[in-house]
C-alpha positions as CSV (number, residue, x, y, z in Angstrom):
1,X,-39.7,-240.5,50.9
2,X,-36.6,-241.2,53.0
3,X,-35.3,-239.2,55.9
4,X,-31.5,-239.0,55.6
5,X,-28.3,-237.7,57.0
6,X,-25.7,-236.4,54.8
7,X,-22.3,-234.7,54.5
8,X,-21.2,-233.4,51.1
9,X,-17.8,-234.5,52.2
10,X,-18.9,-238.0,51.2
11,X,-18.8,-237.1,47.6
12,X,-16.9,-239.6,45.6
13,X,-15.0,-237.3,43.3
14,X,-12.5,-234.5,43.7
15,X,-12.8,-231.2,41.9
16,X,-11.2,-230.5,38.6
17,X,-10.8,-227.7,36.1
18,X,-13.0,-227.2,33.1
19,X,-14.2,-230.8,31.8
20,X,-10.7,-232.1,32.6
21,X,-8.7,-234.2,35.0
22,X,-11.5,-236.4,36.3
23,X,-10.4,-238.5,39.2
24,X,-11.4,-242.1,38.3
25,X,-13.1,-243.4,41.5
26,X,-12.7,-246.9,40.2
27,X,-9.0,-246.8,40.0
28,X,-7.0,-247.0,43.2
29,X,-3.4,-247.7,42.4
30,X,-3.0,-249.4,45.8
31,X,-6.2,-251.4,45.7
32,X,-7.6,-251.7,42.2
33,X,-11.2,-252.5,43.0
34,X,-14.5,-251.2,41.7
35,X,-16.6,-249.0,43.9
36,X,-20.1,-250.6,44.5
37,X,-23.0,-248.8,43.0
38,X,-24.6,-248.5,46.4
39,X,-21.8,-246.3,47.5
40,X,-22.1,-244.0,44.5
41,X,-25.9,-243.6,44.3
42,X,-26.5,-241.9,47.7
43,X,-24.0,-239.0,47.2
44,X,-25.3,-238.4,43.7
45,X,-28.9,-238.1,44.9
46,X,-27.7,-235.7,47.6
47,X,-25.7,-233.6,45.2
48,X,-28.8,-233.4,42.9
49,X,-31.1,-232.2,45.7
50,X,-28.6,-230.1,47.7
51,X,-26.4,-228.5,45.1
52,X,-28.8,-228.4,42.1
53,X,-32.5,-228.5,43.0
54,X,-32.0,-226.4,46.1
55,X,-28.5,-225.1,45.3
56,X,-27.0,-222.2,43.3
57,X,-29.1,-222.7,40.1
58,X,-32.4,-222.7,42.0
59,X,-31.5,-219.9,44.4
60,X,-30.4,-217.7,41.5
61,X,-33.4,-218.4,39.3
62,X,-35.8,-217.9,42.3
63,X,-34.4,-214.3,42.5
64,X,-34.8,-213.8,38.8
65,X,-38.4,-215.0,38.8
66,X,-39.1,-212.8,41.8
67,X,-40.1,-215.5,44.2
68,X,-37.1,-214.5,46.4
69,X,-35.4,-211.2,47.1
70,X,-32.1,-210.4,48.6
71,X,-32.0,-207.9,51.5
72,X,-28.8,-206.3,50.3
73,X,-27.9,-203.2,48.4
74,X,-27.8,-203.6,44.7
75,X,-26.0,-204.7,42.5
76,X,-26.3,-208.3,43.4
77,X,-27.7,-211.6,42.1
78,X,-31.4,-210.5,42.4
79,X,-30.6,-207.5,40.2
80,X,-29.1,-209.8,37.6
81,X,-25.4,-209.5,38.4
82,X,-23.9,-212.8,37.4
83,X,-20.4,-213.5,36.2
84,X,-18.6,-216.5,34.6
85,X,-16.7,-216.9,37.9
86,X,-20.0,-217.2,39.8
87,X,-21.0,-220.4,38.0
88,X,-17.7,-222.2,38.1
89,X,-18.7,-224.5,41.0
90,X,-22.0,-225.6,39.5
91,X,-20.4,-226.6,36.3
92,X,-16.8,-227.6,37.2
93,X,-17.5,-229.3,40.5
94,X,-21.2,-230.2,40.9
95,X,-22.6,-231.2,37.5
96,X,-19.7,-232.5,35.4
97,X,-17.5,-234.5,37.9
98,X,-19.7,-235.1,40.9
99,X,-22.9,-236.0,39.0
100,X,-22.3,-236.7,35.3
101,X,-19.0,-238.6,35.6
102,X,-20.1,-240.6,38.6
103,X,-23.5,-241.4,37.1
104,X,-21.8,-242.7,33.9
105,X,-19.6,-244.8,36.1
106,X,-22.5,-246.1,38.1
107,X,-24.4,-247.0,35.0
108,X,-21.4,-248.7,33.3
109,X,-20.6,-250.7,36.4
110,X,-24.2,-251.7,36.9
111,X,-24.5,-252.8,33.2
112,X,-21.4,-254.9,33.4
113,X,-22.7,-256.7,36.5
114,X,-26.3,-257.0,35.3
115,X,-27.5,-254.8,38.1
116,X,-30.4,-253.4,36.1
117,X,-32.1,-251.5,38.9
118,X,-29.0,-249.3,39.5
119,X,-28.6,-248.8,35.8
120,X,-32.2,-247.7,35.4
121,X,-32.2,-245.3,38.4
122,X,-28.8,-243.9,37.3
123,X,-30.2,-243.1,33.9
124,X,-33.2,-241.2,35.3
125,X,-30.9,-239.1,37.4
126,X,-28.6,-238.5,34.4
127,X,-31.5,-237.3,32.3
128,X,-32.7,-235.0,35.1
129,X,-29.3,-233.4,35.5
130,X,-28.6,-233.2,31.8
131,X,-31.8,-231.2,31.4
132,X,-30.8,-228.8,34.2
133,X,-27.4,-228.2,32.6
134,X,-28.6,-227.6,29.0
135,X,-31.6,-225.5,30.3
136,X,-29.2,-223.2,32.1
137,X,-26.5,-222.9,29.4
138,X,-27.9,-224.1,26.1
139,X,-25.2,-226.0,24.1
140,X,-23.0,-228.0,26.4
141,X,-20.2,-230.6,26.1
142,X,-21.5,-234.1,26.5
143,X,-20.7,-236.6,23.7
144,X,-16.9,-235.8,24.0
145,X,-16.9,-234.4,27.5
146,X,-15.6,-237.5,29.2
147,X,-12.6,-238.0,26.9
148,X,-10.7,-235.1,28.6
149,X,-8.0,-237.4,30.1
150,X,-7.0,-238.1,26.5
151,X,-6.3,-234.5,25.9
152,X,-9.6,-233.8,24.1
153,X,-11.1,-230.3,24.1
154,X,-14.7,-231.3,23.9
155,X,-16.9,-229.5,21.4
156,X,-20.4,-228.5,22.5
157,X,-23.4,-230.5,21.5
158,X,-26.5,-228.5,20.4
159,X,-29.3,-228.2,22.9
160,X,-31.6,-230.0,20.5
161,X,-29.3,-233.0,20.4
162,X,-29.0,-233.0,24.2
163,X,-32.8,-233.1,24.4
164,X,-32.8,-236.2,22.2
165,X,-30.2,-237.8,24.5
166,X,-32.4,-236.9,27.5
167,X,-35.5,-238.6,26.0
168,X,-33.5,-241.7,24.8
169,X,-31.8,-242.0,28.2
170,X,-35.3,-242.0,29.9
171,X,-36.5,-244.6,27.5
172,X,-33.5,-246.8,28.4
173,X,-34.2,-246.2,32.1
174,X,-37.8,-247.3,31.7
175,X,-36.7,-250.4,29.9
176,X,-34.2,-251.2,32.7
177,X,-36.8,-250.5,35.4
178,X,-39.4,-252.7,33.6
179,X,-37.1,-255.7,33.4
180,X,-37.4,-258.4,36.0
181,X,-34.7,-257.1,38.3
182,X,-31.5,-259.0,38.1
183,X,-28.3,-258.5,40.1
184,X,-28.2,-256.4,43.3
185,X,-31.4,-254.8,44.6
186,X,-31.5,-251.1,45.6
187,X,-32.4,-250.5,49.2
188,X,-31.6,-247.9,51.8
189,X,-28.9,-246.3,49.6
190,X,-31.8,-244.8,47.5
191,X,-32.8,-241.7,49.4
192,X,-35.6,-240.8,47.0
193,X,-37.7,-243.9,46.7
194,X,-36.0,-246.5,48.9
195,X,-35.5,-248.9,45.9
196,X,-39.2,-248.7,44.7
197,X,-38.6,-249.3,41.0
198,X,-42.3,-248.7,40.1
199,X,-42.0,-245.3,41.6
200,X,-38.8,-244.6,39.6
201,X,-40.7,-245.5,36.4
202,X,-43.4,-243.1,37.2
203,X,-40.8,-240.4,37.8
204,X,-39.1,-241.2,34.5
205,X,-42.4,-240.9,32.6
206,X,-43.3,-237.6,34.4
207,X,-39.9,-236.3,33.4
208,X,-40.5,-237.3,29.8
209,X,-43.7,-235.3,29.8
210,X,-41.9,-232.3,31.3
211,X,-39.2,-232.4,28.6
212,X,-41.6,-233.0,25.8
213,X,-43.6,-229.9,26.7
214,X,-40.4,-228.0,27.1
215,X,-40.1,-228.1,23.3
216,X,-43.6,-226.8,22.7
217,X,-42.2,-223.4,21.4
218,X,-38.9,-224.7,20.0
219,X,-38.1,-224.0,16.3
220,X,-39.2,-226.9,14.2
221,X,-41.5,-228.4,16.8
222,X,-45.2,-228.3,17.1
223,X,-47.1,-227.6,20.3
224,X,-49.8,-230.0,19.5
225,X,-47.4,-232.8,18.7
226,X,-45.4,-232.2,21.9
227,X,-48.7,-232.1,23.8
228,X,-49.6,-235.5,22.4
229,X,-46.2,-236.9,23.5
230,X,-46.5,-235.4,27.0
231,X,-50.1,-236.7,27.5
232,X,-49.0,-240.2,26.4
233,X,-46.1,-240.2,28.9
234,X,-48.3,-238.9,31.7
235,X,-50.5,-242.0,31.4
236,X,-47.7,-243.8,33.2
237,X,-46.6,-240.9,35.3
238,X,-47.4,-239.6,38.8
239,X,-51.0,-240.4,40.0
240,X,-50.9,-238.9,43.6
241,X,-48.7,-236.9,46.0
242,X,-47.4,-240.3,47.2
243,X,-45.4,-240.4,44.0
244,X,-43.5,-237.1,44.5
245,X,-39.8,-237.4,43.9
246,X,-38.1,-235.9,46.9
247,X,-35.5,-236.3,49.7
248,X,-36.5,-235.4,53.3
249,X,-33.6,-234.2,55.4
250,X,-32.9,-235.3,59.0
251,X,-32.6,-231.8,60.3
252,X,-29.7,-232.4,62.5
253,X,-26.2,-230.8,62.2
254,X,-24.8,-231.3,58.6
255,X,-28.2,-232.8,57.6
256,X,-30.3,-229.7,57.2
257,X,-32.5,-228.9,54.3
258,X,-30.4,-226.6,52.0
259,X,-33.2,-223.9,52.0
260,X,-32.8,-223.8,55.8
261,X,-29.1,-223.1,55.3
262,X,-29.9,-220.4,52.8
263,X,-32.3,-218.6,55.1
264,X,-30.4,-218.8,58.4
265,X,-29.7,-215.3,59.9
266,X,-26.6,-214.1,58.3
267,X,-27.0,-216.2,55.2
268,X,-27.3,-213.1,53.1
269,X,-30.7,-211.7,53.8
270,X,-32.8,-214.1,51.7
271,X,-36.4,-213.1,52.0
272,X,-39.6,-213.4,49.9
273,X,-40.1,-211.1,47.0
274,X,-43.0,-208.6,47.1
275,X,-44.1,-209.8,43.7
276,X,-44.9,-213.3,45.0
277,X,-46.3,-212.2,48.4
278,X,-48.6,-209.6,46.7
279,X,-50.0,-212.3,44.4
280,X,-50.8,-214.6,47.3
281,X,-52.3,-211.8,49.3
282,X,-54.4,-210.4,46.4
283,X,-55.8,-213.9,45.8
284,X,-56.5,-214.6,49.5
285,X,-54.5,-217.7,48.9
286,X,-54.6,-220.1,51.9
287,X,-51.1,-221.3,50.9
288,X,-49.5,-218.1,52.0
289,X,-48.9,-219.1,55.7
290,X,-47.4,-222.4,54.4
291,X,-45.2,-221.0,51.7
292,X,-44.1,-218.1,53.9
293,X,-43.1,-217.4,57.5
294,X,-44.4,-214.0,58.5
295,X,-42.1,-211.1,59.4
296,X,-42.2,-209.1,62.6
297,X,-45.7,-208.1,63.7
298,X,-46.9,-211.5,62.2
299,X,-47.4,-209.7,58.8
300,X,-46.5,-210.9,55.4
301,X,-44.4,-208.3,53.6
302,X,-42.2,-209.0,50.6
303,X,-39.1,-207.1,49.7
304,X,-39.0,-205.3,46.3
305,X,-35.9,-206.5,44.5
306,X,-33.5,-203.7,43.6
307,X,-34.3,-201.5,46.5
308,X,-31.2,-199.4,47.0
309,X,-30.6,-200.0,50.7
310,X,-30.9,-203.0,53.0
311,X,-33.5,-202.7,55.7
312,X,-34.3,-204.5,58.9
313,X,-34.7,-208.1,57.6
314,X,-37.1,-209.1,60.4
315,X,-39.9,-207.2,58.7
316,X,-40.0,-209.4,55.7
317,X,-41.7,-212.7,55.1
318,X,-39.3,-215.6,54.6
319,X,-39.4,-219.1,53.1
320,X,-42.0,-221.3,54.9
321,X,-40.9,-224.1,57.1
322,X,-42.6,-226.7,54.8
323,X,-40.0,-225.8,52.2
324,X,-37.1,-225.6,54.6
325,X,-37.2,-222.0,55.9
326,X,-35.7,-221.0,59.2
327,X,-37.7,-219.9,62.2
328,X,-35.8,-218.4,65.1
329,X,-35.7,-220.7,68.2
330,X,-37.2,-223.9,66.9
331,X,-35.1,-225.1,64.0
332,X,-37.8,-224.3,61.5
333,X,-37.7,-226.4,58.3
334,X,-34.3,-228.0,58.8
335,X,-36.0,-231.4,58.3
336,X,-38.1,-230.4,55.3
337,X,-38.0,-232.2,51.9
338,X,-36.6,-231.0,48.6
339,X,-38.7,-231.9,45.6
340,X,-37.4,-232.9,42.1
341,X,-40.9,-233.3,40.7
342,X,-44.4,-233.4,42.1
343,X,-47.9,-234.7,41.2
344,X,-49.1,-231.1,41.1
345,X,-46.5,-230.3,38.4
346,X,-47.6,-233.3,36.4
347,X,-51.2,-232.1,36.5
348,X,-50.2,-228.6,35.3
349,X,-48.3,-230.2,32.5
350,X,-51.4,-232.2,31.6
351,X,-53.6,-229.1,31.8
352,X,-51.3,-227.2,29.5
353,X,-51.0,-230.1,27.0
354,X,-54.8,-230.5,27.1
355,X,-55.2,-226.8,26.4
356,X,-53.1,-227.2,23.2
357,X,-55.0,-230.2,22.1
358,X,-58.6,-229.7,23.2
359,X,-59.0,-226.1,24.4
360,X,-59.7,-224.3,27.6
361,X,-62.9,-226.1,28.6
362,X,-61.2,-229.5,28.6
363,X,-58.1,-228.1,30.4
364,X,-60.1,-226.4,33.2
365,X,-60.9,-229.4,35.4
366,X,-57.3,-230.7,35.2
367,X,-56.1,-227.2,36.1
368,X,-58.3,-227.2,39.1
369,X,-57.0,-230.7,40.1
370,X,-53.5,-229.4,39.8
371,X,-54.2,-226.5,42.3
372,X,-55.9,-229.0,44.6
373,X,-53.0,-231.4,44.5
374,X,-50.6,-228.7,45.6
375,X,-53.0,-227.6,48.4
376,X,-53.3,-231.2,49.5
377,X,-49.5,-231.5,49.6
378,X,-49.4,-228.5,51.9
379,X,-52.3,-229.8,54.0
380,X,-54.5,-226.8,53.3
381,X,-57.8,-227.2,55.1
382,X,-60.6,-228.6,52.9
383,X,-62.9,-225.7,53.4
384,X,-60.1,-223.1,52.5
385,X,-59.2,-225.2,49.5
386,X,-62.9,-225.2,48.3
387,X,-63.3,-221.5,48.7
388,X,-60.1,-220.8,46.7
389,X,-61.0,-223.2,43.9
390,X,-64.5,-221.7,43.6
391,X,-62.9,-218.3,43.2
392,X,-60.2,-219.4,40.8
393,X,-61.8,-222.2,38.9
394,X,-62.0,-220.6,35.5
395,X,-59.3,-220.0,32.9
396,X,-59.0,-216.6,31.4
397,X,-60.8,-217.1,28.1
398,X,-58.4,-214.7,26.2
399,X,-55.1,-216.0,27.6
400,X,-55.8,-219.4,29.3
401,X,-52.1,-220.3,29.3
402,X,-51.4,-217.2,31.5
403,X,-53.8,-218.6,34.1
404,X,-52.3,-222.1,34.1
405,X,-48.7,-220.9,34.3
406,X,-49.7,-218.3,36.9
407,X,-51.0,-221.0,39.3
408,X,-48.1,-223.3,38.4
409,X,-45.7,-220.4,39.4
410,X,-47.1,-220.8,43.0
411,X,-47.2,-224.6,43.0
412,X,-43.7,-224.9,41.7
413,X,-42.4,-222.6,44.5
414,X,-38.5,-222.5,44.5
415,X,-38.3,-225.0,41.6
416,X,-36.1,-224.4,38.5
417,X,-39.3,-225.1,36.5
418,X,-40.6,-221.6,37.3
419,X,-37.7,-220.1,35.4
420,X,-38.0,-222.6,32.6
421,X,-41.8,-221.8,32.2
422,X,-41.2,-218.1,32.2
423,X,-38.6,-218.4,29.5
424,X,-40.8,-220.8,27.5
425,X,-44.2,-219.0,27.8
426,X,-43.5,-215.5,28.9
427,X,-45.6,-216.1,32.1
428,X,-45.7,-214.7,34.6
429,X,-45.2,-211.3,33.0
430,X,-42.2,-210.2,35.0
431,X,-40.7,-206.7,34.8
432,X,-37.1,-205.9,35.1
433,X,-36.4,-204.9,38.7
434,X,-35.4,-201.4,39.7
435,X,-31.7,-200.5,39.8
436,X,-30.9,-203.6,37.6
437,X,-27.3,-204.4,36.9
438,X,-28.4,-205.4,33.5
439,X,-31.4,-204.0,31.6
440,X,-33.0,-207.5,31.2
441,X,-33.8,-210.6,33.1
442,X,-31.0,-213.1,32.1
443,X,-32.2,-215.9,29.7
444,X,-29.3,-218.2,30.5
445,X,-26.2,-218.5,32.7
446,X,-22.9,-217.3,31.4
447,X,-20.4,-220.1,30.6
448,X,-17.9,-220.6,33.5
449,X,-14.6,-218.8,33.5
450,X,-12.7,-222.1,34.1
451,X,-14.3,-223.7,31.1
452,X,-13.6,-220.7,28.9
453,X,-9.9,-220.8,29.9
454,X,-9.5,-224.6,29.6
455,X,-11.8,-225.4,26.7
456,X,-12.5,-222.3,24.4
457,X,-15.6,-222.8,22.3
458,X,-17.6,-220.4,20.1
459,X,-20.8,-220.6,22.1
460,X,-19.0,-219.1,25.1
461,X,-19.4,-215.6,23.7
462,X,-23.3,-215.8,23.7
463,X,-24.8,-213.0,25.9
464,X,-27.0,-213.9,28.8
465,X,-29.7,-211.9,27.1
466,X,-29.9,-214.5,24.3
467,X,-32.7,-217.1,24.6
468,X,-31.8,-220.8,24.7
469,X,-32.9,-222.8,21.6
470,X,-36.1,-224.2,23.0
471,X,-37.3,-220.7,24.1
472,X,-36.9,-219.1,20.6
């Protein structure tokens, strides 16, 4: 886990409209040289953690899954007000040009030079971000998306076909990472693992398990089969918290954890939701003081989303410093990590897959290990951990999946996986907030207005109430 400095101004690509007008970073009319992979990798990793894993997609879905609340009068994002304009930047600047296009260039350049390490790492990051994109929108342009300079209006690939691309891309990454490394070695330009290719392989296998299980409820797929595939992948996945995929920020100016930026005073009143806080308090969960910073009076109070008027924000609990939350006077969590995947998540995936294959009794000890792994990550005291596990060691015999996903909801705090699990399993059983702008929790993002204008496609009329393919 590397400590890094960053400035998003170092991104290698300029913005564009819709899936068009990519600026080719490898073509300088005054100096036609190829940009080195080492200069491409670092900004892409930072875009992934800063703009995606802790950016607009994760902030928005943390509101919708009631981990966060907005101390503002409704309607707003936590009462489900989202428009095509709101998602323009994520699609038209972050994902397609800054991440996808540059990753494809990195991989192509690396393959041409025989730099297998860069190619393998690039493919892992490509698969991760492709999954984010299709999970948020469903069908997306990919196979034709990078022909835009030729005047192509790319048609959309089905979500099922994108998931096949994701798995094949991870397979290719694993093959590259398993090869005796040739060409240039990765080093300090890798902010996630510092060039440790064995760690990247574990990350790739863990992602394969995540995405296999994602299809457990998809039409035409079988939960037991997907569980088998996930369990097989996990045999080569994360084995401890030392394997967690993350970037730790330096904490200095222009190098703060993005959640720190999101929770600064004046950042919009981002506080914890009463739904999450009440769960933690009801369970006497020792993770509460780590997940949350207390409000005034040293108390933990969450805000109920949809409350009509804003109140004194100081009364509410906020994101804990471990995850990047701000504390007045000491910088708070400005130097905290952002996680892309964790050992605890891998164990929860294993517990769920084992439940499908072998039942609740077999899944229970793995479920307990998953909770324990998260508590270890947060450095919860051993005695407090033992007390909690003793009280929460048993899966609900009637709805064991509810128990597994309920605990995963806490362990995946602020992760996009919370939203994905809710859409896939229906857990936790969230209710529509009061004074909701829409009478439902959105099942997807709307397509961006820039994309609708520049590249009209039939899928763009799909309502945000419609489930994505793998959730049907």
